[in-house]
LODREN-571505 format. One record per residue: z, x, y of N, C-alpha, C in turn; residue number from 1; residue in one letter. Coordinates in steps of 0.05 Angstrom, whole numbers. Layout:
    nzz    nxx    nyy   cazz   caxx   cayy    czz    cxx    cyy pos code
      Z      X      Y      Z      X      Y      Z      X      Y NUM    A
...
REM end
This chain:
    nzz    nxx    nyy   cazz   caxx   cayy    czz    cxx    cyy pos code
   -420    340    328   -407    366    335   -414    381    351   1    M
   -387    397    365   -385    412    384   -392    434    366   2    R
   -398    459    389   -407    483    395   -394    492    419   3    I
   -379    517    414   -365    533    434   -387    563    436   4    G
   -385    573    454   -393    600    453   -377    618    482   5    F
   -378    644    468   -359    672    480   -389    689    477   6    I
   -386    687    502   -407    713    509   -398    730    520   7    S
   -406    762    503   -390    791    515   -410    810    520   8    L
   -404    825    531   -424    849    533   -448    851    554   9    G
   -468    861    555   -478    861    581   -502    832    587  10    C
   -517    841    612   -529    809    620   -552    816    600  11    P
   -562    836    579   -580    828    552   -567    814    537  12    K
   -551    807    538   -528    794    511   -524    775    519  13    N
   -529    768    553   -518    737    567   -549    728    562  14    R
   -561    744    564   -598    722    557   -596    715    533  15    I
   -586    735    513   -592    724    484   -576    694    476  16    D
   -547    693    503   -527    671    491   -543    647    504  17    T
   -559    653    520   -569    629    545   -593    620    517  18    E
   -609    637    508   -627    623    493   -625    619    463  19    I
   -591    614    456   -583    602    442   -563    576    445  20    M
   -563    575    472   -553    553    486   -576    529    484  21    L
   -593    542    493   -619    517    490   -626    502    464  22    H
   -633    525    443   -637    525    415   -608    498    406  23    E
   -588    507    418   -569    487    405   -561    460    412  24    V
   -575    456    441   -567    431    459   -598    420    457  25    L
   -621    433    440   -640    418    434   -640    409    409  26    S
   -628    411    394   -620    409    359   -604    384    367  27    A
   -592    378    382   -581    349    389   -542    356    379  28    G
   -535    384    385   -503    385    384   -498    395    412  29    Y
   -469    382    418   -466    379    438   -459    414    437  30    E
   -444    414    464   -430    439    468   -405    444    489  31    V
   -386    454    481   -366    457    497   -357    482    499  32    T
   -337    485    536   -334    507    544   -308    523    537  33    P
   -301    504    516   -265    507    510   -270    505    481  34    D
   -272    532    478   -268    540    444   -243    517    431  35    E
   -218    511    435   -201    506    430   -207    474    423  36    T
   -226    464    431   -242    433    422   -274    440    411  37    E
   -278    467    395   -299    466    378   -301    458    356  38    A
   -312    458    341   -316    447    306   -321    484    298  39    D
   -351    494    312   -351    516    305   -354    530    333  40    I
   -348    557    333   -350    580    358   -371    600    353  41    V
   -391    611    372   -402    625    365   -398    650    382  42    V
   -393    677    377   -383    702    387   -407    715    395  43    I
   -421    720    408   -437    735    421   -424    764    431  44    N
   -424    784    412   -408    815    413   -430    837    421  45    T
   -407    851    437   -421    876    446   -409    894    424  46    C
   -427    919    421   -408    939    407   -422    966    418  47    A
   -417    969    436   -437   1000    457   -415   1014    460  48    F
   -385   1007    457   -364   1030    461   -346   1016    452  49    V
   -324   1044    440   -297   1024    427   -290   1005    445  50    E
   -285   1010    475   -271    989    488   -284    963    481  51    D
   -299    958    480   -327    937    476   -316    926    450  52    A
   -318    941    425   -311    940    397   -286    915    401  53    K
   -270    932    415   -241    922    412   -251    893    423  54    R
   -252    892    449   -262    868    456   -269    843    434  55    E
   -293    853    420   -301    840    411   -284    817    387  56    S
   -275    847    371   -260    841    346   -234    831    357  57    I
   -227    829    383   -200    816    381   -208    787    395  58    D
   -230    777    409   -242    747    410   -244    737    375  59    N
   -257    759    365   -259    746    336   -236    732    327  60    I
   -207    750    323   -183    740    316   -168    717    329  61    L
   -168    721    355   -161    696    376   -179    671    369  62    D
   -191    673    365   -213    641    350   -203    641    322  63    V
   -206    656    301   -197    649    275   -161    645    274  64    A
   -153    649    301   -115    634    285   -119    612    297  65    M
   -159    591    311   -147    561    314   -156    550    278  66    L
   -171    562    271   -170    553    236   -143    548    222  67    K
   -126    554    231    -97    566    221    -78    530    229  68    E
    -95    526    256    -74    492    259    -93    477    277  69    N
   -118    479    258   -138    455    274   -166    454    255  70    R
   -182    438    261   -193    428    251   -231    444    248  71    R
   -219    472    254   -245    490    273   -260    492    242  72    L
   -284    495    233   -302    491    212   -305    525    208  73    K
   -315    537    225   -327    566    233   -338    578    253  74    G
   -332    608    247   -344    636    271   -364    638    261  75    I
   -391    640    280   -410    653    277   -407    677    287  76    I
   -413    699    286   -407    728    299   -441    737    297  77    V
   -458    743    328   -482    745    341   -490    768    352  78    T
   -504    787    358   -495    810    374   -491    829    373  79    G
   -492    859    381   -490    881    375   -462    889    355  80    C
   -442    877    354   -429    874    331   -432    870    300  81    L
   -445    854    306   -461    842    276   -481    856    261  82    S
   -494    858    294   -517    882    271   -516    909    270  83    E
   -490    925    283   -483    950    276   -467    956    252  84    R
   -450    928    242   -431    929    219   -432    916    207  85    Y
   -454    903    200   -470    887    176   -461    871    161  86    R
   -456    913    155   -443    913    113   -418    915    121  87    D
   -400    909    134   -373    907    132   -358    896    152  88    R
   -367    878    168   -355    856    176   -342    839    160  89    I
   -352    819    139   -344    799    117   -311    814    102  90    F
   -315    845     92   -298    865     79   -277    855     95  91    D
   -280    867    127   -256    870    144   -249    851    166  92    E
   -259    829    173   -259    808    190   -262    772    166  93    L
   -255    774    148   -260    754    122   -264    726    146  94    P
   -256    723    168   -245    699    185   -279    691    188  95    E
   -298    715    188   -325    708    199   -336    690    180  96    V
   -357    668    181   -377    655    165   -400    661    168  97    D
   -409    671    188   -445    684    193   -452    698    208  98    A
   -465    715    204   -475    735    220   -503    749    225  99    L
   -510    738    252   -539    736    260   -545    758    271 100    L
   -568    784    259   -565    809    279   -588    809    306 101    G
   -585    822    323   -599    813    344   -626    808    349 102    V
   -638    817    320   -663    799    322   -659    768    310 103    G
   -648    761    300   -652    730    288   -632    711    308 104    S
   -635    717    333   -617    694    350   -631    664    337 105    I
   -665    654    346   -665    654    337   -657    628    316 106    H
   -645    644    285   -642    629    271   -613    611    274 107    N
   -599    602    303   -568    597    311   -573    571    304 108    I
   -585    551    299   -585    530    295   -581    519    259 109    V
   -600    540    241   -590    543    214   -569    545    212 110    R
   -563    568    223   -528    586    223   -522    564    219 111    A
   -509    544    244   -495    528    253   -489    496    225 112    I
   -522    493    223   -525    473    203   -512    483    175 113    D
   -518    510    170   -501    515    137   -478    522    145 114    A
   -468    528    160   -438    530    161   -415    511    164 115    V
   -434    491    170   -419    461    173   -412    453    152 116    S
   -444    455    130   -448    442    104   -438    452     87 117    A
   -435    484     86   -420    498     64   -388    501     60 118    Q
   -387    507     28   -358    496     16   -351    527     18 119    S
   -323    526     14   -304    548     19   -319    575     -5 120    K
   -328    554    -33   -341    575    -49   -365    591    -55 121    R
   -386    579    -32   -411    593    -23   -399    618    -12 122    E
   -417    630     -9   -426    654     -3   -442    652     37 123    P
   -419    671     43   -423    668     72   -451    684     76 124    K
   -466    671    103   -484    673    111   -498    699    136 125    L
   -511    713    125   -524    735    132   -562    735    137 126    K
   -562    731    166   -592    732    169   -601    752    184 127    Y
   -625    760    196   -644    789    191   -638    793    218 128    S
   -648    827    227   -629    842    240   -654    841    261 129    S
   -654    861    277   -674    875    297   -700    885    277 130    F
   -697    897    261   -729    902    248   -749    882    239 131    E
   -740    854    231   -758    834    233   -774    818    258 132    S
   -761    828    276   -765    823    296   -785    838    322 133    C
   -816    824    333   -831    834    349   -825    838    381 134    D
   -845    836    388   -839    836    420   -856    816    438 135    S
   -855    788    411   -861    762    423   -839    758    413 136    T
   -826    761    399   -799    743    386   -768    748    410 137    G
   -775    761    435   -751    760    445   -754    740    477 138    L
   -768    726    476   -760    705    499   -753    675    490 139    G
   -752    675    504   -741    642    491   -742    619    521 140    G
   -733    594    517   -725    572    538   -693    579    536 141    D
   -685    581    567   -656    583    565   -637    566    581 142    R
   -620    561    578   -595    555    593   -580    571    612 143    I
   -581    572    635   -574    590    652   -536    590    649 144    L
   -524    613    642   -496    608    654   -493    624    681 145    T
   -513    633    694   -509    647    712   -506    621    737 146    T
   -499    626    765   -515    611    789   -529    604    784 147    P
   -541    573    793   -572    569    791   -588    587    806 148    D
   -575    591    820   -597    618    841   -605    647    841 149    H
   -586    648    824   -603    672    804   -597    689    768 150    W
   -608    696    762   -613    700    743   -627    733    727 151    A
   -618    728    706   -630    765    696   -662    755    682 152    Y
   -669    768    676   -710    771    664   -704    788    648 153    L
   -704    789    625   -707    818    603   -736    820    603 154    K
   -743    845    607   -768    851    605   -773    868    587 155    V
   -766    876    561   -757    896    531   -732    889    530 156    A
   -738    906    499   -722    900    474   -713    925    463 157    E
   -683    942    460   -682    960    448   -696    992    461 158    G
   -697   1012    452   -700   1031    468   -700   1059    443 159    C
   -721   1078    454   -728   1101    446   -718   1117    446 160    D
   -705   1126    465   -695   1152    488   -681   1166    477 161    N
   -659   1156    449   -633   1169    442   -624   1187    450 162    R
   -616   1186    460   -587   1193    481   -566   1202    459 163    C
   -562   1234    456   -537   1236    440   -504   1213    437 164    A
   -498   1203    458   -478   1190    460   -479   1163    449 165    Y
   -507   1159    458   -510   1126    449   -512   1106    417 166    C
   -513   1085    421   -513   1081    390   -536   1055    395 167    A
   -545   1049    413   -565   1025    422   -592   1022    406 168    I
   -608   1049    405   -629   1050    389   -618   1044    354 169    P
   -594   1046    351   -588   1037    319   -579   1009    326 170    Y
   -569    999    337   -559    977    337   -589    951    347 171    I
   -606    957    364   -627    939    377   -654    958    376 172    R
   -661    975    359   -684    985    343   -700    990    370 173    G
   -725   1000    358   -735   1011    379   -748    996    402 174    P
   -767   1018    428   -765    994    444   -793    979    437 175    F
   -789    952    459   -808    938    451   -811    911    471 176    R
   -839    929    483   -838    909    517   -845    882    503 177    S
   -836    858    522   -855    840    522   -871    842    541 178    R
   -899    815    527   -918    809    543   -919    800    575 179    P
   -923    822    588   -930    816    612   -930    780    621 180    M
   -955    772    605   -958    733    610   -932    720    600 181    E
   -914    727    583   -890    716    564   -866    721    595 182    D
   -866    749    615   -856    757    629   -857    733    650 183    I
   -882    724    656   -884    720    687   -891    687    678 184    I
   -891    679    652   -883    653    644   -852    647    647 185    K
   -837    657    638   -810    652    639   -800    658    668 186    E
   -813    672    688   -803    674    714   -804    651    725 187    A
   -828    639    728   -840    614    731   -815    591    726 188    K
   -803    591    707   -797    561    695   -764    577    705 189    E
   -762    601    718   -733    602    725   -733    591    756 190    L
   -754    610    765   -765    594    795   -763    555    796 191    E
   -776    555    784   -768    516    780   -739    506    787 192    A
   -716    526    768   -693    516    760   -684    516    790 193    L
   -699    533    809   -686    539    829   -667    566    839 194    G
   -675    594    822   -675    619    817   -682    629    843 195    V
   -675    639    859   -679    653    877   -682    684    880 196    R
   -658    699    853   -664    720    861   -669    735    827 197    E
   -684    745    822   -685    763    789   -680    786    794 198    L
   -670    789    776   -658    825    760   -672    827    733 199    S
   -683    844    745   -701    855    722   -677    873    695 200    L
   -679    864    672   -664    884    661   -679    893    629 201    V
   -675    920    625   -673    927    595   -657    954    584 202    A
   -659    962    567   -649    987    563   -659   1007    586 203    Q
   -684   1009    580   -702   1027    602   -724   1007    611 204    D
   -711   1003    637   -740    996    657   -763    998    655 205    T
   -754   1028    671   -781   1036    673   -807   1053    655 206    T
   -796   1041    623   -806   1053    602   -832   1025    596 207    R
   -822   1004    618   -835    976    613   -857    983    609 208    Y
   -881    964    580   -904    968    588   -911    988    572 209    G
   -901   1013    567   -910   1037    552   -926   1034    524 210    L
   -908   1019    506   -913   1015    477   -937   1001    475 211    D
   -939    973    500   -958    951    500   -986    966    510 212    L
   -992    978    532  -1007    977    551  -1013   1010    555 213    Y
  -1001   1038    541  -1006   1064    531   -999   1083    556 214    G
   -984   1060    578   -965   1076    602   -943   1057    615 215    K
   -935   1069    632   -905   1051    647   -926   1031    669 216    P
   -916   1005    666   -930    976    663   -911    964    707 217    A
   -883    979    698   -869    968    712   -881    961    746 218    L
   -895    972    755   -902    974    787   -917    945    781 219    P
   -939    941    757   -956    922    760   -947    895    752 220    T
   -920    907    740   -909    875    734   -895    862    759 221    L
   -876    884    769   -871    877    802   -892    858    822 222    L
   -911    867    820   -937    865    844   -943    834    823 223    R
   -941    829    804   -954    806    784   -929    785    787 224    A
   -907    791    783   -893    775    795   -887    764    827 225    L
   -889    786    845   -893    766    865   -917    749    876 226    S
   -938    762    859   -964    735    864   -963    715    842 227    E
   -953    712    827   -946    694    814   -924    677    819 228    K
   -914    680    835   -889    666    841   -876    667    865 229    T
   -862    655    879   -849    659    907   -816    668    904 230    S
   -807    677    883   -782    681    884   -774    699    911 231    I
   -763    696    918   -755    715    946   -748    735    938 232    P
   -725    746    922   -708    775    917   -713    777    883 233    W
   -732    802    879   -733    820    861   -716    840    852 234    I
   -697    847    844   -679    869    838   -681    890    800 235    R
   -685    915    811   -688    929    789   -660    943    779 236    L
   -656    928    762   -628    947    740   -644    971    719 237    L
   -618    988    713   -628   1005    688   -658   1019    694 238    Y
   -657   1044    710   -685   1058    714   -675   1083    708 239    C
   -696   1099    688   -694   1116    682   -707   1142    699 240    Y
   -684   1162    709   -702   1180    732   -729   1189    729 241    P
   -736   1199    701   -751   1217    697   -790   1198    702 242    D
   -775   1166    704   -796   1155    704   -798   1133    732 243    L
   -790   1152    750   -789   1142    771   -820   1147    786 244    V
   -834   1139    784   -864   1151    791   -874   1142    819 245    T
   -887   1157    825   -905   1155    850   -910   1124    853 246    D
   -931   1115    836   -934   1089    841   -904   1067    842 247    E
   -886   1075    827   -861   1053    824   -850   1061    852 248    L
   -842   1084    857   -833   1088    895   -852   1075    906 249    V
   -880   1072    915   -893   1062    932   -888   1033    922 250    D
   -889   1017    907   -884    986    901   -865    984    912 251    E
   -840   1000    907   -810    995    918   -818    986    957 252    L
   -821   1006    952   -830   1015   1002   -845    991   1002 253    R
   -873    985    991   -890    963   1002   -887    938    998 254    D
   -871    931    978   -875    900    957   -842    882    978 255    N
   -850    863    999   -830    865   1017   -806    844    997 256    P
   -819    830    970   -798    815    951   -779    834    943 257    R
   -780    860    926   -772    875    914   -753    892    933 258    V
   -733    883    927   -706    894    947   -701    921    934 259    L
   -701    945    968   -693    961    969   -680    975    954 260    K
   -665    972    928   -646    971    906   -657    982    886 261    Y
   -644   1010    873   -647   1014    836   -620   1029    829 262    I
   -627   1018    802   -603   1029    788   -611   1040    776 263    D
   -607   1076    772   -604   1092    762   -593   1116    749 264    L
   -577   1113    733   -561   1115    711   -568   1150    706 265    P
   -551   1166    716   -558   1188    717   -545   1209    690 266    I
   -515   1196    685   -497   1205    675   -481   1237    682 267    Q
   -492   1252    693   -482   1281    694   -515   1297    710 268    H
   -500   1315    731   -536   1342    730   -516   1368    727 269    I
   -504   1381    707   -507   1397    685   -529   1404    678 270    S
   -545   1421    674   -562   1419    653   -556   1423    625 271    D
   -545   1441    625   -532   1438    598   -511   1420    587 272    R
   -501   1405    594   -498   1373    590   -511   1361    582 273    V
   -537   1362    603   -559   1340    607   -574   1338    573 274    L
   -574   1375    567   -592   1372    551   -577   1371    528 275    S
   -555   1373    520   -527   1359    502   -538   1337    495 276    S
   -535   1324    513   -533   1291    515   -559   1284    517 277    M
   -588   1300    506   -618   1292    507   -624   1274    525 278    N
   -616   1280    549   -628   1269    568   -656   1277    579 279    R
   -679   1263    571   -712   1270    584   -705   1286    622 280    R
   -715   1308    622   -722   1320    647   -693   1340    658 281    G
   -682   1334    652   -661   1353    672   -648   1340    691 282    G
   -637   1363    711   -620   1362    735   -649   1356    745 283    S
   -674   1370    747   -694   1370    762   -703   1343    770 284    A
   -705   1331    743   -722   1297    742   -697   1273    757 285    A
   -670   1280    760   -660   1279    777   -658   1280    811 286    V
   -658   1307    809   -659   1311    832   -693   1304    855 287    R
   -708   1301    841   -734   1290    846   -734   1266    856 288    N
   -730   1247    834   -721   1222    832   -709   1206    863 289    S
   -690   1224    870   -671   1216    891   -679   1230    913 290    I
   -698   1253    915   -711   1259    947   -731   1246    940 291    A
   -751   1233    926   -774   1218    924   -773   1191    931 292    K
   -744   1180    926   -731   1144    937   -725   1155    965 293    L
   -704   1164    971   -701   1171   1002   -724   1181   1022 294    R
   -742   1196   1012   -766   1210   1031   -779   1180   1033 295    E
   -795   1167   1017   -808   1142   1020   -796   1124   1035 296    K
   -769   1115   1024   -760   1091   1030   -722   1106   1043 297    I
   -727   1105   1065   -702   1112   1074   -676   1101   1076 298    P
   -679   1068   1065   -656   1052   1069   -655   1038   1039 299    S
   -658   1058   1014   -660   1053    997   -631   1048    990 300    I
   -626   1030    967   -589   1033    960   -592   1045    927 301    V
   -581   1072    933   -587   1075    901   -554   1072    889 302    L
   -552   1058    865   -534   1060    846   -538   1080    822 303    R
   -509   1089    812   -511   1104    785   -491   1104    765 304    T
   -491   1111    750   -466   1118    737   -463   1151    722 305    T
   -444   1156    715   -433   1183    709   -422   1176    679 306    F
   -415   1193    661   -397   1204    648   -383   1226    643 307    I
   -358   1223    638   -334   1245    640   -330   1256    607 308    T
   -321   1271    619   -308   1293    576   -338   1279    558 309    G
   -356   1291    563   -377   1292    544   -367   1318    538 310    F
   -372   1317    514   -364   1348    497   -376   1371    499 311    P
   -356   1394    507   -373   1413    515   -370   1417    547 312    G
   -362   1391    559   -366   1394    587   -338   1407    598 313    E
   -345   1433    615   -328   1453    620   -311   1437    654 314    T
   -295   1450    662   -287   1455    689   -305   1456    701 315    E
   -323   1478    701   -358   1492    717   -372   1467    719 316    E
   -373   1447    692   -388   1423    698   -384   1402    707 317    D
   -363   1396    712   -347   1377    719   -343   1379    753 318    F
   -338   1416    757   -340   1420    786   -370   1420    803 319    A
   -388   1425    793   -411   1410    789   -419   1381    794 320    G
   -406   1371    776   -421   1341    795   -404   1329    812 321    L
   -385   1346    812   -359   1327    843   -380   1336    861 322    C
   -392   1367    867   -408   1371    881   -435   1356    896 323    E
   -441   1353    870   -461   1336    867   -460   1304    880 324    F
   -439   1290    867   -430   1269    880   -422   1267    909 325    V
   -410   1285    925   -402   1288    949   -429   1295    969 326    K
   -449   1308    957   -474   1318    978   -493   1301    969 327    E
   -490   1286    945   -515   1264    952   -510   1240    966 328    T
   -490   1226    956   -480   1208    973   -485   1174    961 329    K
   -486   1171    946   -492   1146    922   -474   1128    939 330    F
   -498   1104    944   -490   1074    953   -471   1070    937 331    D
   -475   1069    912   -460   1050    891   -453   1069    857 332    R
   -438   1081    853   -424   1090    830   -413   1084    813 333    A
   -413   1084    786   -396   1087    758   -389   1094    751 334    G
   -365   1111    735   -357   1128    717   -346   1122    692 335    V
   -347   1134    671   -338   1128    649   -327   1139    630 336    F
   -308   1146    619   -297   1176    590   -325   1163    577 337    P
   -322   1196    561   -345   1195    535   -327   1176    514 338    F
   -344   1158    500   -330   1143    479   -344   1152    454 339    S
   -334   1168    433   -342   1183    414   -349   1161    389 340    R
   -375   1153    389   -384   1132    376   -401   1136    351 341    E
   -383   1133    324   -399   1138    302   -430   1133    296 342    E
   -443   1155    285   -475   1145    269   -494   1158    304 343    D
   -470   1161    321   -491   1174    341   -486   1208    338 344    T
   -505   1229    341   -504   1253    346   -479   1261    356 345    P
   -468   1262    379   -445   1266    401   -424   1268    381 346    A
   -418   1243    360   -399   1241    347   -385   1271    330 347    Y
   -402   1279    323   -394   1307    309   -398   1335    328 348    N
   -407   1324    357   -407   1357    364   -379   1376    373 349    F
   -383   1400    372   -357   1406    385   -358   1408    402 350    P
   -326   1416    411   -317   1421    437   -309   1390    446 351    G
   -296   1374    434   -289   1343    435   -274   1353    455 352    Q
   -260   1331    475   -250   1335    498   -226   1306    493 353    I
   -205   1316    504   -180   1309    501   -176   1271    514 354    D
   -161   1256    511   -169   1228    529   -165   1233    553 355    D
   -141   1246    554   -130   1248    585   -150   1269    605 356    K
   -152   1284    588   -176   1294    608   -198   1283    612 357    T
   -205   1261    609   -237   1257    609   -223   1225    629 358    K
   -201   1217    623   -194   1196    635   -185   1203    673 359    Q
   -168   1228    671   -168   1245    694   -191   1252    718 360    D
   -216   1259    696   -249   1258    702   -255   1239    715 361    R
   -244   1222    706   -257   1188    711   -245   1188    739 362    V
   -222   1193    743   -208   1182    763   -211   1200    786 363    N
   -215   1228    777   -227   1237    806   -249   1238    816 364    T
   -268   1232    798   -297   1226    815   -297   1195    827 365    L
   -282   1179    816   -269   1143    828   -265   1149    847 366    M
   -239   1165    858   -239   1168    888   -250   1188    903 367    E
   -264   1195    896   -295   1216    918   -312   1193    919 368    L
   -323   1175    902   -339   1142    902   -323   1136    933 369    Q
   -303   1121    923   -282   1111    929   -284   1112    966 370    Q
   -284   1143    972   -284   1152   1002   -315   1157   1014 371    K
   -334   1156    991   -359   1152   1006   -372   1125   1009 372    I
   -356   1104    986   -363   1082   1000   -351   1070   1022 373    S
   -325   1070   1038   -314   1067   1053   -322   1078   1072 374    R
   -344   1105   1071   -350   1106   1095   -380   1096   1103 375    E
   -391   1095   1079   -416   1074   1083   -412   1047   1089 376    R
   -390   1032   1089   -380   1004   1103   -371   1011   1120 377    N
   -369   1023   1130   -356   1033   1167   -378   1036   1178 378    R
   -398   1048   1166   -429   1052   1184   -438   1029   1188 379    S
   -435    993   1167   -449    978   1168   -439    960   1186 380    M
   -413    969   1210   -396    953   1225   -420    943   1246 381    I
   -422    913   1270   -441    911   1279   -474    913   1274 382    G
   -474    920   1250   -505    919   1229   -509    885   1227 383    K
   -531    874   1220   -541    851   1217   -555    849   1192 384    T
   -537    838   1168   -559    834   1143   -562    810   1129 385    L
   -584    810   1115   -586    777   1107   -570    780   1083 386    T
   -562    749   1074   -538    755   1054   -556    724   1043 387    V
   -549    731   1007   -550    703   1001   -523    696    986 388    L
   -519    661    998   -491    658    994   -488    656    962 389    C
   -465    666    957   -456    652    927   -445    632    931 390    E
   -421    624    946   -398    611    945   -381    605    974 391    G
   -357    582    969   -340    590    990   -310    589    971 392    Y
   -291    607    995   -264    601    971   -254    587    996 393    D
   -240    564    976   -220    550    985   -195    554    997 394    E
   -186    573    987   -151    594    987   -161    606   1007 395    V
   -178    614   1013   -188    642   1034   -202    629   1065 396    G
   -208    605   1054   -235    590   1081   -245    607   1090 397    G
   -269    620   1071   -286    645   1075   -311    635   1054 398    I
   -331    635   1069   -360    636   1050   -359    672   1033 399    H
   -377    674   1014   -376    703   1001   -412    701    988 400    Y
   -429    721    995   -446    726    982   -457    753    982 401    G
   -479    763    973   -485    786    969   -505    803    990 402    R
   -514    816    993   -526    829   1014   -552    835    998 403    S
   -579    855   1005   -587    864    982   -587    883    973 404    E
   -559    900    984   -544    918    966   -525    925    940 405    A
   -522    892    940   -501    890    918   -514    867    900 406    D
   -518    894    869   -524    871    855   -502    853    843 407    A
   -510    829    828   -485    814    815   -474    827    795 408    P
   -456    808    794   -431    818    777   -418    845    777 409    E
   -429    872    785   -418    899    794   -424    907    813 410    I
   -438    900    841   -427    903    868   -406    892    874 411    D
   -406    889    902   -389    880    916   -404    852    933 412    G
   -375    840    950   -385    816    966   -394    820   1000 413    F
   -405    797   1005   -407    802   1035   -380    774   1045 414    V
   -366    775   1055   -347    750   1063   -349    754   1086 415    F
   -358    721   1096   -373    707   1118   -358    686   1125 416    F
   -351    689   1149   -342    658   1175   -373    644   1184 417    H
   -369    619   1181   -404    604   1188   -385    580   1199 418    A
   -396    561   1227   -390    542   1231   -396    520   1223 419    D
   -415    517   1198   -421    499   1185   -415    511   1153 420    K
   -407    490   1134   -405    505   1103   -434    501   1097 421    R
   -442    523   1080   -459    533   1072   -472    527   1036 422    I
   -492    523   1033   -494    517   1004   -508    542    991 423    K
   -498    551    974   -497    570    949   -525    577    938 424    P
   -536    595    946   -565    596    938   -585    595    970 425    G
   -567    593    994   -583    592   1016   -581    626   1033 426    S
   -603    627   1042   -594    662   1059   -582    654   1082 427    F
   -577    672   1090   -557    670   1124   -558    698   1125 428    V
   -565    702   1153   -554    728   1170   -530    731   1182 429    R
   -519    757   1168   -489    748   1174   -485    786   1193 430    V
   -472    782   1210   -470    809   1227   -434    817   1221 431    T
   -435    844   1211   -414    848   1194   -397    856   1226 432    V
   -366    855   1219   -356    852   1238   -328    873   1227 433    T
   -325    872   1201   -296    897   1192   -308    900   1163 434    E
   -287    921   1148   -297    932   1122   -270    926   1107 435    V
   -281    928   1078   -258    940   1062   -269    959   1044 436    L
   -255    965   1017   -259    991   1005   -286    986    997 437    D
   -292    960    985   -322    956    969   -337    931    985 438    Y
   -322    917   1001   -342    898   1006   -344    895   1039 439    D
   -349    868   1052   -354    875   1083   -348    854   1092 440    L
   -342    847   1113   -339    822   1124   -352    817   1156 441    V
   -362    795   1161   -372    779   1172   -367    753   1186 442    G
   -398    749   1204   -408    721   1215   -424    718   1207 443    R
   -435    692   1203   -464    681   1194   -468    673   1218 444    A
   -503    670   1228   -507    672   1242   -523    632   1228 445    G
   -546    629   1243   -559    593   1229   -561    605   1198 446    A
   -568    578   1182   -577    589   1155   -618    590   1164 447    P
   -622    609   1148   -648    607   1151   -670    596   1142 448    Q
   -656    572   1129   -673    545   1116   -664    517   1137 449    S
   -681    501   1136   -673    463   1135   -648    468   1108 450    K
   -632    451   1100   -619    442   1080   -606    457   1070 451    G
   -596    481   1087   -584    496   1072   -550    494   1083 452    D
   -554    476   1097   -509    464   1097   -508    448   1086 453    T
   -475    445   1080   -469    419   1066   -466    401   1081 454    V
REM end
């Protein structure tokens, strides 16, 4: 029997898909990348904001059409949509045959067996949610869906921050750190597969260890990963500003294997808006963390995200945010309009802002950031960077890869010419010769290791 997988949403969701892939293959099922050839399709969904919910539902409906004209036996929905709407999906999407909550991905084989065997008269299947899952059930063997040379590593699940706009605590449950020994074990397994870059992810990576060890333990984890593996690049994503401690900054500065890059979602700079969002620390925490990072690590690359059009955001609030972006000059930034999510406090806040105003503010901020990014890229001309080669574009006749400043899937590329074909996963030194809006172009010197050419 052939099983198809569709994975939507964030890197944490991707890891869950990779764990399910391993369990399905270990059970003797065949996996196909083409859902039109599958007997059962598993759709791992996202439901963080309205656009993500719509994408998840559209994928379910697209796959459901296959039931009408071929042998597709069933659709299993996993992930955030199945968790958030577990009491409504069977009524509103009768095409779905089984649901797995975010804490029950290890039941995937059981669900496939049941869907394969069930008759139309039998009740549909629904398995446990996050409430039955503690920190010991968060890991598992994986089949990487990323290139062999980089991977995400989940260090915790769930969230305790309770931001007023965010449904994640209701979907993925309370914050649960993975035991450090489990994370190190998985990192060693990924290293054995050839991984050369690890991106650490959680809803709030800087909170890692607080529940298990009584204090944030991310610096300790970074040291352990460096001591127990030889993976060259370790990257930090999803860090909360008020938990950027002196110890963490010192570890970023002093550990040569931890990239001088941090993803620091800020959302806004107005204290009034941040308070309404229920963001800890306010603008002081934001400014202090940025000042601390740039003072101790002048080369640090700062990525952030902003939300525009939060209920009650005034023109003055937005103007202040624009000024903050101009003066701070983030290396990377994403901007998103506020999404009104049911079951979150902000859903019923007064002062809701119309969609056009929200999008206009997104466009304004992105235009500002594009100018900043272009200026920063121009300053790179003539500099030589270490680049992790991702591949070769046959049409353009040029290699592409990422520097320390470029996180996978969200940041730009470094395109480069080389005298010989470079293997993906190789490190090369590239001298920048020209710039694009968000990407760099250059020429590579000799590979840094033997065997890195084709």
